[in-house]
MISE-816628 format. One record per atom (N, C-alpha, C): z, x, y; residue in one letter. Coordinates in steps of 0.2 Angstrom, whole numbers, plus 2048, in hexadecimal, padded with zeros to 3 digits. Layout:
ZXYA...
// end
This chain:
82B79D835M8297A082EM82D7A682DM8337A6829P8367AC828P8327B1824P8327B8826I82F7BD822I8347C2820I8347C3819T8387C8816T8347CC812T8377D280FT8347D680AT83A7D7805T8377D97FFR83C7DB7FAR8387E07F5R83C7E47F2S8397E97EDS8367E57E7S8307E77E5A82D7E57DFA8307E77D9A82F7E47D4S8317E67CDS82C7E57C8S82D7E77C2L8287E67BDL8267DF7BCL82A7DA7BDE8297D37BCE8247D17C2E8237D47C7D81F7D27CDD8187D47CCD8167D87C6I8107DB7C5I80A7D57C5I80B7D07C2P8067CB7C2P8047C87C9P80A7C77CDT8097C57D4T8057CB7D8T8077D17D7L8047D77DBL7FD7D77D9L7FB7D67D2L7F47D67D0L7F07D17D3L7F37CB7D4D7EF7C57D7D7EE7C77DED7F37CA7E2M7F17CC7E9M7EC7D27E9M7ED7D77E5M7E87DC7E5M7E17DA7E4M7E17D57DFG7DA7D27DEG7D77CF7E4G7DB7CC7E8E7D97C97EEE7D77CE7F3E7DB7D37F4F7DA7D97F8F7D37DC7F6F7D27DE7F0Y7CC7E17EEY7C67DD7EFY7C67D67EDA7C17D27EEA7BE7D17F5A7C37D27FAE7C17D2801E7BC7D8803E7BD7DE7FFA7B97E4800A7B37E47FBA7B37DF7F7D7AD7DE7F2D7AE7E47EDD7B47E57EBY7B67EA7E5Y7B97E67E0Y7B77E87DAG7B97E57D4G7C07E87D2G7C47E47CFL7CB7E67CDL7CC7E67C5L7CD7EC7C2D7CF7EC7BBD7D67EB7BBD7D87E47B9R7DF7E27B9R7E47E67B5R7E17E87AFE7E57EC7AAE7E67F37ADE7E17F67B0W7E27FD7B3W7E77FC7B9W7E67F77BDA7EB7F67C3A7F27F57C0A7F37F17BBG7F97EF7B9G7FD7F57B6G7F97F97B3S7FC8007B0S7FE8047B6S7FA8047BBS7FC8087C1S8028067C4S8037FF7C5F8097FC7C8F80F7FE7C3F80E7FD7BDT8137FE7B8T8168067B9T81180A7B9A8138117BAA8178127C0A81580F7C6L8188107CCL81F80D7CCL81F8077CAL8268037CAL82B8067C5L8288097C0S82D80C7BBS8308137BDS82D8167C2E82F81D7C4E83081D7CCE83681B7CEP83881B7D5P8368217D9P8368277D6S83482D7DAS82D82D7DCS8298297D8R8228287DAR8208247E0R82481F7E2G82381B7E7G8278147E6G82480F7EAM8278097EAM8218047ECM8237FD7EAV81F7F87ECV8237F37F0V8227F07F6L8257EB7F9L8217E57F9L8247DF7F8I8207D97F8I8227D67FFI81E7D3803A81F7D0809A81F7C8807A8247C580AL8257BE808L8257BA80FL8217B480FA8217B0814A8247A9812A8297A7814D82C7A1812D82E7A180AD82F7A7808G8317A8801G82B7A97FCG8257A87FFA81E7A97FBA81B7B07FCA8197B37F7P8167BA7F7P8107B97FCP8107BD802A80B7BD807A8077C4807A80A7C9804G8077CF804G80B7D4801G8097DB801Y80C7E07FEY80A7E7801Y80F7EC800V80D7F2803V80F7F77FDV80B7FC7FBV80C8017F6V80D8077FAV81380B7F8V8148117FBV8158167F5V81281C7F6T8138217F1T8168287F5T81982C7F1F81D8327F4F81A8387F1F81B83D7F5R8198447F2R81D8497F6R81D84F7F4H8208557F8H81B8587FDH81D859803S81885B808S81B86280BS81786780AM81986E80DM81986D815M814869817E81486981FE81A866822E81D86181EF82385D821F82986081EF828864819G82E867816G832863812G82F85E80EG83385A80AG82E854808G83284E806T82E848804T82A84580AT824843809D82183F80DD81E839809D81C83480DA81A82E809A81382C80CA80F828807F808826809F80881E808F80681B80DI80481380CI7FE813808I7FE811802D7F98117FDD7F580B7FED7F88057FFD7F57FF7FFD7F97FB804D7F67F7808L7F97F280CL7F57EC80CL7F77E680AF7F37E080AF7F87DA80CF7F57D6810V7F87CF812V7F27CA811V7F57C580DR7F07C080BR7ED7BC812R7E77BB812P7E37B8818P7E77B381BP7EA7AE818R7ED7A881BR7F37AA81FR7F67B081DY7FC7B3821Y7FB7B8826Y7F57BA827R7F37BF82CR7F57BD833R7F67C2837R7F77C183ER7FD7BD840R8027BE83BR8097BB83CR80E7C083CR80D7C783CG8127CC83CG8147CE835G8117CC830I8137CE829I8117D5827I80C7D7829G80A7DE828G80F7E382CG8117E1832K8167E5836K81D7E5832K81F7DF830V8257DF82DV8257E3826V8207E2822A81F7E681CA81F7EE81DA81B7F0822L81B7F7824L8227FA826L8257F682BT82C7F882DT8317F8828T8317F4823A8357F481DA8337FA819A82D7FC818A82B802814A82D808818A82C80881EF82F80E822F83680F821F83A80A822E84180A821E84380D81AE84080A815A84180C80EA83F81380DA83A815810C83881C80FC83D821812C83F81F818G84582381CG84B823817G84D81E814E85381E810E85282280AE84C823808R84A827802R84982E804R84A83080AG84983780DG84283980FG83D83580FA837836811A837839818A83383E81AL833841821L82D83E825L82883C822A822839825A81F834820A81B82F824V81782A820V81082B822V80B82B81EH80482B81FH80082581DH7FB824820V7F681E81DV7EF82081FV7EB81E81AE7E481F81BE7E181881DE7DD818822T7D9812824T7D2814827T7CE80F829S7C881082BS7C880F833S7C4813837E7C381183EE7C080A83EE7BC808839G7B9802839G7BD7FC838G7C47FD837N7C87F8836N7CD7F783CN7CB7F5842P7CF7F5848P7D67F1847P7D67EC843P7DD7E9842P7E27ED83FP7E07F183AA7E47F5836A7E67FB83BA7E17FE83EV7E3804843V7E8801848V7E77FB84BA7EC7F9850A7F37F884DA7F37F5847L7F97F4844L7FD7FA843L7FA7FF840Y7FD80683EY7FF809845Y7FB80984AG7FC80C850G802808854G803802853S8097FE856S80F800853S80F80484DL81580684AL81680D84AL81281084FG813818850G80F81C84CG80A81A848M80681E844M800821848M7FF827848L7FA82B84CL7F582E848L7EF82E84BD7E9831848D7EA839849D7EB83D844R7ED844844R7E6848844R7E1844844Q7DA848844Q7D984C83EQ7DC849838R7DB84C832R7D584982ER7D284C829L7CD849825L7D084981EL7D084381BL7D2842814L7CC843810L7CC84880BL7C784A807L7CA848800L7C68467FBT7C88447F4T7C38477EFT7C68497EAK7C284B7E4K7C58477DEK7C08437DBK7C283F7D6K7C38437CFK7C98427CCL7CA8467C6L7CA8427BFL7C783C7C0T7C78387BAT7C08397B6T7C08387B0S7BA8387ADS7B78317ACS7BA82C7AFR7B78257AFR7B28257B4R7AD8217B3T7A78207B7T7A881D7BET7AE8187BDE7B08157C3E7B78157C4E7BA8157CAL7C18147CBL7C280D7CDL7C58097C9P7C68027CAP7CA8007D1P7CE8057D3L7D28047D9L7CF8077DFL7D18047E4A7CF8077EBA7C78087ECA7C38057E8G7BC8057E9G7B980C7E9G7BC8117E7M7BA8187E7M7B48187E3M7AE81B7E5R7A881B7E1R7A78227DFR7A48237D9P7A382A7D6P79F82E7DBP
// end
């Protein structure tokens, strides 16, 4: 099964929304497709914000990785954040996540990123193992978040008010 990746474009948003819907359903989160579509449009329309790579298995969409960029004082330049990584269940345990992340790291390096970060849960051993196998380390930092939206719910990432 050949595994490849390619950059997503605006035309890929329906496919990305389908996969994101699958991803969120696994975590029992609802997905506001209109809101998520607007978010993909904003990201894909402004390359300085980040990128989306689609992982393909035998040419079929098998997953995706969303990367966002920011300036980091700690690293002295651009760093990147793996915002979403999803592999469809029927394609898991075949190296697709590793291929997608490796491609993302290479693309980040080509764009001048000095570091790549990811947030995951200790309660997700497969994700922790995957990220660790690619050299990502727990830096013993705590990610804290303040919601700045007036919406009562954030339809993405399952963040609760």
